C-alpha positions in Angstrom: 25.0 22.5 3.0 21.8 22.0 5.3 23.6 24.2 7.9 24.5 27.0 5.7 20.9 27.1 4.3 19.6 27.3 8.0 22.0 30.1 8.7 21.4 32.1 5.6 17.5 31.9 6.4 18.3 32.7 10.1 20.3 35.7 9.0 17.1 37.4 7.7 15.6 37.3 11.0 18.6 37.8 13.2 19.4 41.3 14.8 23.1 40.8 14.9 25.6 38.7 12.7 25.7 35.9 15.2 26.2 32.7 13.3 25.0 30.5 16.3 21.7 32.6 16.7 21.3 32.6 12.9 21.4 28.8 12.9 19.1 28.4 15.9 16.6 30.9 14.3 16.8 28.9 11.0 16.0 25.4 12.7 13.2 27.2 14.6 11.6 28.6 11.4 12.0 24.9 9.9 10.3 23.4 12.7 7.5 25.8 12.7 6.9 25.4 8.9 6.7 21.6 9.4 4.5 22.1 12.3 2.3 24.4 10.3 2.2 22.2 7.4 1.3 19.3 9.7 -1.7 21.1 11.4 -2.8 22.1 7.9 -2.8 18.5 6.6 -4.6 17.3 9.7 -7.2 19.9 9.5 -8.7 18.8 6.3 -6.1 20.5 3.9 -5.1 17.0 2.8 -8.0 16.6 0.5 -7.2 19.8 -1.1 -3.3 19.3 -1.6 -4.4 16.0 -3.1 -6.9 17.4 -5.6 -3.8 19.9 -6.7 -1.5 16.9 -7.0 -3.9 14.8 -8.9 -4.8 17.6 -11.4 -1.0 18.1 -12.1 -0.3 14.3 -12.6 -3.4 13.9 -14.9 -1.7 16.3 -17.3 1.0 14.1 -18.0 -0.3 11.2 -20.4 1.7 8.2 -19.6 2.0 8.9 -15.9 -1.7 9.6 -15.7 -2.8 5.9 -16.8 -0.4 4.4 -14.3 -1.3 6.7 -11.5 -5.1 6.3 -12.0 -4.8 2.5 -11.6 -2.6 2.6 -8.8 -4.6 5.1 -6.9 -7.6 3.0 -7.3 -5.7 0.2 -5.7 -4.2 1.9 -2.8 -7.8 3.7 -2.0 -8.7 -0.1 -1.5 -6.1 -0.7 1.0 -6.9 -0.9 4.8 -6.5 2.6 6.5 -7.7 3.5 9.8 -11.3 2.4 10.7 -12.6 2.6 6.9 -11.1 -1.0 6.1 -12.4 -2.0 2.7 -10.5 -5.1 2.7 -11.2 -6.2 6.3 -12.7 -9.3 5.4 -10.0 -10.5 3.0 -7.2 -12.8 4.0 -3.9 -13.6 2.2 -3.6 -17.1 1.1 -1.3 -19.5 -0.9 -3.0 -21.4 -3.7 -1.1 -24.4 -5.1 -2.3 -25.6 -8.9 -2.3 -29.0 -9.9 -2.3 -32.4 -8.2 1.2 -32.4 -7.2 2.4 -31.8 -3.7 5.1 -29.6 -5.0 3.2 -27.9 -7.9 3.4 -24.1 -8.7 1.4 -21.7 -6.5 0.9 -18.3 -6.1 -0.3 -15.7 -3.4 -4.1 -14.8 -3.5 -6.8 -13.0 -1.6 -9.8 -14.8 -0.2 -12.8 -12.1 -0.3 -14.8 -14.4 1.6 -15.2 -17.8 3.4 -18.4 -18.7 1.7 -18.0 -22.2 0.2 -19.3 -22.9 -3.3 -20.2 -26.4 -4.3 -19.2 -27.1 -7.9 -19.6 -30.8 -9.2 -20.1 -32.1 -5.7 -16.8 -30.6 -4.7 -16.3 -27.7 -2.1 -14.7 -24.5 -3.6 -13.6 -21.2 -2.5 -13.1 -17.8 -4.5 -9.7 -16.5 -4.7 -8.3 -13.3 -6.4 -5.3 -13.4 -8.1 -4.1 -9.9 -9.0 -1.5 -9.2 -11.9 1.8 -7.3 -11.2 2.8 -4.6 -11.2 -0.6 -2.9 -11.0 -2.8 -5.3 -9.0 -6.1 -3.7 -10.0 -6.9 -6.5 -12.7 -6.3 -10.2 -12.4 -8.5 -13.4 -12.1 -11.1 -14.5 -9.8 -11.0 -18.3 -9.6 -12.9 -20.9 -7.9 -10.4 -23.1 -6.3 -11.0 -26.6 -4.5 -10.8 -25.9 -0.6 -7.7 -28.5 -0.2 -5.5 -26.5 -2.7 -5.7 -23.2 -0.7 -3.4 -22.7 2.4 -3.1 -20.4 5.2 0.0 -17.8 5.4 1.1 -15.4 7.9 1.5 -12.6 5.4 -0.2 -9.2 6.2 -2.2 -7.1 3.4 0.7 -4.7 3.2 3.1 -7.2 2.4 0.8 -8.6 -0.2 0.4 -5.4 -2.0 4.1 -4.6 -1.7 5.0 -7.8 -3.4 2.8 -7.3 -6.5 3.4 -3.7 -6.8 7.3 -4.4 -6.8 7.0 -7.4 -9.1 8.2 -9.6 -6.3 11.4 -7.6 -5.4 9.9 -6.8 -1.9 8.1 -9.8 -1.3 8.6 -10.7 2.5 9.3 -14.0 3.7 6.3 -15.7 4.8 5.1 -19.3 6.2 2.5 -21.4 4.2 0.3 -23.3 7.0 -2.2 -25.8 6.9 -5.0 -25.8 4.2 -7.7 -23.6 5.1 -10.6 -25.6 6.8 -14.3 -24.6 5.8 -16.0 -23.3 8.9 
């Protein structure tokens, strides 16, 4: 089907009724279109195209609400040198006193300690799923927060997908205060 489409495009620009030449011209025109689109996106047209897409999406009432909150979260995710979450790390938080108590993945926005009732605590942010813009900020005792080897992308993917795409991760030792 794609070959037939490329040939039909190539026929319009081919001087002869040669199927191979028409197919090659169709492929070259497709590659040229992809190249031009790539150059436009890299030259700054990305913002323009994004604004058009956003204006289109904002016309759909239900989609608009989901898109706006997801867009806010995605804009926080690390990208290039503009890394807004650079200082955050993914941690595993265990609740309760039991060694095998329930736990969750969380973000540690800072390594600053907070002494509450004579006990050291860290702040963790536990997002809600599937749109992890909301959630809870908790002060958790330092001995209940454990290191993980999960990346920020893996963390975000696990919440947005409601746990379906949660990657395997290792829980390490409790994070020690610096």
